[in-house]
ZATOR-37782 format. One record per residue (C-alpha): y, z, x; residue in three letters. Coordinates in steps of 0.2 Angstrom, whole numbers, plus 5000, padded with zeros to 4 digits. Example, Ala and Ser with C-alpha at 12.3 -4.5 7.8 and 13.67 -1.06 7.14 Angstrom:
<atoms>
497850395062ALA;499550365068SER;
</atoms>
This chain:
<atoms>
489450655394UNK;489050485387UNK;490650395383UNK;491150365365UNK;491350185360UNK;491450065345UNK;489850065335UNK;489449905327UNK;488049885315UNK;487449705313UNK;486149665299UNK;485149515304UNK;484049415293UNK;482249375299UNK;481649205295UNK;479849135296UNK;479648955302UNK;478148865296UNK;477348705300UNK;475948605293UNK;475148435294UNK;473748345285UNK;473048245299UNK;472148295315UNK;472548135325UNK;474248075331UNK;474847915339UNK;476047925354UNK;476847815367UNK;476647875385UNK;478247905395UNK;478747755406UNK;478247785425UNK;479847805435UNK;479947685450UNK;480947705466UNK;481247835479UNK;481947955467UNK;483248035478UNK;484148195472UNK;485048355477UNK;484348515473UNK;485148615459UNK;484848775469UNK;486148735482UNK;487648845482UNK;489348795474UNK;490248885489UNK;489748865507UNK;490348995519UNK;490648925536UNK;490649015553UNK;492149025564UNK;491049005579UNK;490148845573UNK;490648665571UNK;489448595558UNK;488348645543UNK;486948555534UNK;486748485516UNK;484948445511UNK;484548285502UNK;482748275494UNK;481648135487UNK;479948125477UNK;479247955484UNK;478947985502UNK;477847835506UNK;479047735516UNK;480547765528UNK;482147745518UNK;484047735521UNK;485147795507UNK;486947755506UNK;488147895501UNK;489847905494UNK;490948055499UNK;492548135493UNK;493548255505UNK;495348255501UNK;495748385515UNK;495148255528UNK;494448405538UNK;492648365537UNK;491548235545UNK;490248185532UNK;488848055535UNK;488847895524UNK;486947875524UNK;485447985523UNK;483947925534UNK;482247975528UNK;480747955540UNK;479047905533UNK;478248045523UNK;479848155524UNK;480348245508UNK;482048305514UNK;483348255526UNK;484748365532UNK;486448295533UNK;487548375547UNK;489348395541UNK;490548425555UNK;492148525556UNK;493448595568UNK;493548785564UNK;495248795572UNK;495948685559UNK;495248785544UNK;496248935537UNK;495349095532UNK;494849095513UNK;495448925510UNK;494048835503UNK;494048645502UNK;493248535489UNK;491848415494UNK;490848295484UNK;489248195490UNK;488448065479UNK;486947945480UNK;487747765480UNK;486347665472UNK;485847725455UNK;484147635457UNK;483647765470UNK;484047915459UNK;482948015447UNK;483348085429UNK;482448245434UNK;483748285447UNK;485548275451UNK;486348125460UNK;487948215465UNK;488248375474UNK;490048455472UNK;490448615482UNK;491848705491UNK;491748745510UNK;492748865520UNK;492849005532UNK;492849175523UNK;494049305530UNK;492949435540UNK;492849605532UNK;492049765539UNK;491249895527UNK;491950075529UNK;490650155518UNK;490750215501UNK;492450265493UNK;492550385478UNK;493350275464UNK;494050325447UNK;494950235433UNK;495650365421UNK;496150235408UNK;494250185406UNK;493150305414UNK;492750495413UNK;491750495429UNK;492050445447UNK;490950315456UNK;490350285474UNK;490950105478UNK;490950015494UNK;492649995503UNK;492949855516UNK;494349825528UNK;494949655533UNK;494649625551UNK;496149505553UNK;497349615544UNK;496949795544UNK;498249835530UNK;497049745518UNK;495649825509UNK;494449785495UNK;493249885484UNK;491549785481UNK;491249775462UNK;492049935457UNK;491849925438UNK;490049875434UNK;489350055437UNK;490650135425UNK;490550005412UNK;488650025411UNK;488550205413UNK;489850245400UNK;489350125387UNK;490950005387UNK;490849835379UNK;490849695392UNK;490449515394UNK;490149535413UNK;491849455418UNK;492349605429UNK;493049545446UNK;491849555461UNK;493249635472UNK;494749745469UNK;495949695484UNK;497449795489UNK;498649805503UNK;499549955510UNK;501349905514UNK;502749965525UNK;504649965523UNK;505249785526UNK;503749705518UNK;504049585503UNK;503449585486UNK;503949435476UNK;505449405487UNK;505949595486UNK;506049685502UNK;505349855500UNK;506150015508UNK;504750135506UNK;503250155518UNK;501550175510UNK;501750075494UNK;500249985488UNK;500149815481UNK;498549745473UNK;497949575466UNK;497649565447UNK;495949585443UNK;494749595427UNK;494049765423UNK;492649685413UNK;493049795398UNK;492949675383UNK;494049745369UNK;493349705352UNK;494449825342UNK;495649745329UNK;494749585332UNK;495649565349UNK;494049505358UNK;494949495375UNK;494549555392UNK;495649695399UNK;496449645415UNK;497449755427UNK;499049695435UNK;500249765448UNK;501949785438UNK;502749655449UNK;501749525440UNK;502849545425UNK;504649485425UNK;505349645418UNK;504749745433UNK;505549655447UNK;506249805457UNK;505549925469UNK;505850075457UNK;504450005446UNK;503150005460UNK;503250185466UNK;501650245458UNK;500550125467UNK;500550215483UNK;499550315497UNK;499450495491UNK;498750565507UNK;498450525525UNK;497250595538UNK;497850685553UNK;497750525563UNK;498950435551UNK;497650335542UNK;497550315523UNK;496450455514UNK;496850435496UNK;497650285487UNK;498150275469UNK;498550125459UNK;499650115443UNK;499149965434UNK;499849875419UNK;498249845408UNK;498449685399UNK;497549565387UNK;498049385390UNK;499249325376UNK;499149485366UNK;499949635376UNK;499349795384UNK;499649965390UNK;500950015403UNK;500250145415UNK;501350075429UNK;502350235429UNK;500950365429UNK;500050465442UNK;498250475444UNK;497650325435UNK;496650225447UNK;496150335462UNK;495250285478UNK;494750415490UNK;494250335507UNK;492450375514UNK;492350545521UNK;493850615510UNK;493550745497UNK;494450685481UNK;495550825475UNK;496250845457UNK;498050895458UNK;498550805441UNK;499250885426UNK;499350835408UNK;500850895397UNK;501150865378UNK;502550905366UNK;501650995352UNK;503051035341UNK;504551145337UNK;504751315329UNK;506251415323UNK;506251605326UNK;506851745314UNK;508551725322UNK;508651535318UNK;508451485336UNK;507451325340UNK;506151305353UNK;505151155360UNK;503351195363UNK;502351115378UNK;500451115380UNK;499951095399UNK;498251055406UNK;498051075425UNK;496950985436UNK;495451075444UNK;496251095461UNK;497951145455UNK;498451315462UNK;500051335452UNK;501351225443UNK;503151225438UNK;503751155421UNK;505551125415UNK;506351055400UNK;507650925404UNK;508850825393UNK;508450635394UNK;507050545403UNK;507550535422UNK;505850605427UNK;505950575446UNK;507650665447UNK;506950805436UNK;505450825448UNK;506550825463UNK;507550965455UNK;506051065451UNK;505451055469UNK;507151095477UNK;507551235464UNK;509151145457UNK;508251135440UNK;507651295432UNK;505851295429UNK;504451415423UNK;502851445434UNK;501151415427UNK;499451465435UNK;498251415420UNK;498151295406UNK;499151345390UNK;500651325379UNK;502451375384UNK;504051375374UNK;505851325379UNK;507451365369UNK;508151205363UNK;509751215351UNK;510251035350UNK;509250875344UNK;509050725356UNK;507950655369UNK;507150775380UNK;505650785393UNK;504450905399UNK;504150885417UNK;502750975427UNK;502550975446UNK;500851035453UNK;500651125469UNK;499151145481UNK;498851175499UNK;500651255500UNK;501551105494UNK;502050995479UNK;500750875475UNK;501050775459UNK;502050765443UNK;501750735425UNK;502950715410UNK;503150685392UNK;504750625383UNK;505050655365UNK;506450665351UNK;506850835347UNK;507550875329UNK;508351045324UNK;508150985306UNK;506751015294UNK;504950995300UNK;503151025293UNK;503051165306UNK;504451255297UNK;503051305285UNK;502051395298UNK;502451575300UNK;502951635317UNK;502451785327UNK;500751795317UNK;499551915327UNK;497951845333UNK;497051975323UNK;497751895306UNK;496651745309UNK;495051845310UNK;493951835295UNK;493051715283UNK;493851555278UNK;493451415265UNK;493651245273UNK;493751095261UNK;492550955266UNK;491950795260UNK;490550665264UNK;490450485257UNK;489650545241UNK;490250725238UNK;491550855241UNK;491651045241UNK;492051185253UNK;491151245269UNK;491251435274UNK;491451495292UNK;491851645301UNK;493251665314UNK;493151805326UNK;494251855341UNK;493551825359UNK;495051895369UNK;496951895367UNK;497051705368UNK;495451645360UNK;494651635343UNK;492851575340UNK;492251485324UNK;490451495318UNK;489351455304UNK;490251295298UNK;488751185297UNK;487551325292UNK;486051235300UNK;484651345306UNK;484351335325UNK;485951245328UNK;487451335336UNK;488951255328UNK;490251365338UNK;491951295343UNK;493551385349UNK;495351395344UNK;496751435357UNK;498051565352UNK;499851555358UNK;500651725358UNK;502451655359UNK;502351565342UNK;500951655334UNK;500051485331UNK;498351415336UNK;497751255343UNK;496251155337UNK;495751045351UNK;494350925354UNK;492951005364UNK;491050995369UNK;489851075357UNK;488051105357UNK;486950945359UNK;486350875343UNK;484650795341UNK;484550765360UNK;486250685361UNK;487850755369UNK;489050815356UNK;490950845353UNK;492050915340UNK;493350775337UNK;494850745327UNK;494550605314UNK;495550485303UNK;494250475289UNK;495050325280UNK;494950215296UNK;493350285302UNK;494150335319UNK;494050485330UNK;494950545346UNK;494550675359UNK;496250675367UNK;497450735353UNK;497450905344UNK;498051005329UNK;499251145329UNK;498951285315UNK;499651435308UNK;499751545292UNK;500851495278UNK;501751605266UNK;500351595253UNK;499051645266UNK;498351475270UNK;497751425287UNK;498551255289UNK;498351135303UNK;499650995307UNK;499550845319UNK;500350895336UNK;502050805337UNK;501350695352UNK;499850635342UNK;499850445340UNK;498850435324UNK;498950545308UNK;497250625310UNK;496750705293UNK;495150795297UNK;493950855311UNK;492050845313UNK;490550855324UNK;490050695333UNK;488550645343UNK;488650525357UNK;487150415353UNK;486550265362UNK;487450155350UNK;489150245350UNK;489850395341UNK;489050465325UNK;489750595314UNK;488450725309UNK;489550835298UNK;490650815284UNK;492450775286UNK;493250955288UNK;494950965281UNK;496451055287UNK;497051185274UNK;495851335275UNK;495851475262UNK;495351655266UNK;493751725257UNK;492951895258UNK;491251835261UNK;490451685269UNK;489251585259UNK;487851495268UNK;487251425251UNK;488851345248UNK;488651255265UNK;486851205262UNK;487251125245UNK;488651015252UNK;487750965268UNK;486050925259UNK;485650745262UNK;487050715273UNK;486650575286UNK;487450525302UNK;488850405301UNK;489550285314UNK;491450305320UNK;492550215331UNK;493250305347UNK;495150285347UNK;495150305366UNK;493950155368UNK;494550045355UNK;496450065359UNK;496950015342UNK;498350145340UNK;499950065335UNK;501050165347UNK;499850125362UNK;499649935359UNK;501149825363UNK;501049645357UNK;501649495367UNK;503249485357UNK;503749655361UNK;503449645380UNK;504049515392UNK;502349465397UNK;502749305407UNK;501849305423UNK;502849275438UNK;501549235451UNK;
</atoms>
């Protein structure tokens, strides 16, 4: 599906330039003829010259326009390294347009990837030309040799929905060093992300062993991965930030100078021969001078499956969606779990505090009580006291534990909007016709839709848009433990040739999300009321249908509100009246603009001092 991105509409004026004259003849002075040899350096010559380890010289071309006579041209040179032998004259034969300067070097004295600055200039200004450059400045050095291993499968879950085939190279001199060639350009273009083309040409990483050093810290764990800071190329225009988003290893920041902060950048799987098969990186995404997003303690952010390796998805997502109190006045915390495609089973536990690693180990060795899951859904845990808690999930596949996911939250046993939702409501009580308050930019009213039961865990909503020939179906998930339902973003039928989604919306800000959701239930007065899940980062006030156009996300429905009323009969005429004349409206995608207050950390609230 095409990615949702910020949609900017720019109105540009069109101006006509006119010119007129009242005479047909003009006087002019011819350009003065340029004398001399007119010696120059071609502007097409490279700014970096890659030298060979098995050579001792390279050539620089000097050109001239006037070739009638033999000519010796004096040169001035600058080479602070003192490692190059550079001629001080260029000697042209009669009729010769170019001469090659042979610059000598000793390859044994040059370090790999250490490029030295050199400048060559024509000493006599009378021999130059205004139509060419009289100075050539460049860098010369021997690049470290790399061997292509083929195409790896690359993904960055922070930016991209899809995976991409990207060339992976291994350093011939240090086989622990690898690099991806231009890993971000494909995704930026394919998924419609804003960019100024500043993405780094390489993503370079090194697989470490116990005893290696990072910032003078000796690590104790085999298989950790360090990577050089790089620019993703994503240019964040939200909130007028107008900054590139870079990716850093957490060791680049002064607050993360311990091995415990580096454990999520690691080799996730090895081949039978002991070679790396899957590597994951856990970057701190950062906008210079502003702040960023700390993904350094998360699994599955950047994943690299080496050539020939099938990338498996053993990830999980877990969210705290709220609390409910049963008729016996017992409190429960509710988790929503989404399992990766290759997860065979998972275990989840509710633990006090936020020591995720200890909890995951306890789940695996059985010292912490957990519940087993084999499919996506919600699960509740008794929780009688307020405080800081974490849901921790461990996924399993191929007979062993694979990855873990967690969410930490503040649990309160006091009053909550969820207290107004009736508990234990049967799925059948949601079946019927409902009036849904809705609004456009110029009108408001009610839409009618029918809710029917699909199975014991699913409800289907139809008829909300009432448009002939368009299937506006979307689904609600039912949780039998609480009796509540979940309205989550989802794919819907394409609209006008574009992919489309049902999304949560903040109508006042004109933003949407496809990552958060509503929790709904019946109230005492029979209303079907939807609330923001406890883990939502924005107060979403409505939902709607959005098309993913070439210019971004556009709403093609009214803003549908969150308190529904039961009605005996659905009225298609009512829907038609409100929808008449409605036109698509651009929205901002919250995942792409990253403008959520809880997600963005400004420079004053993080210690963003670089230590490299």
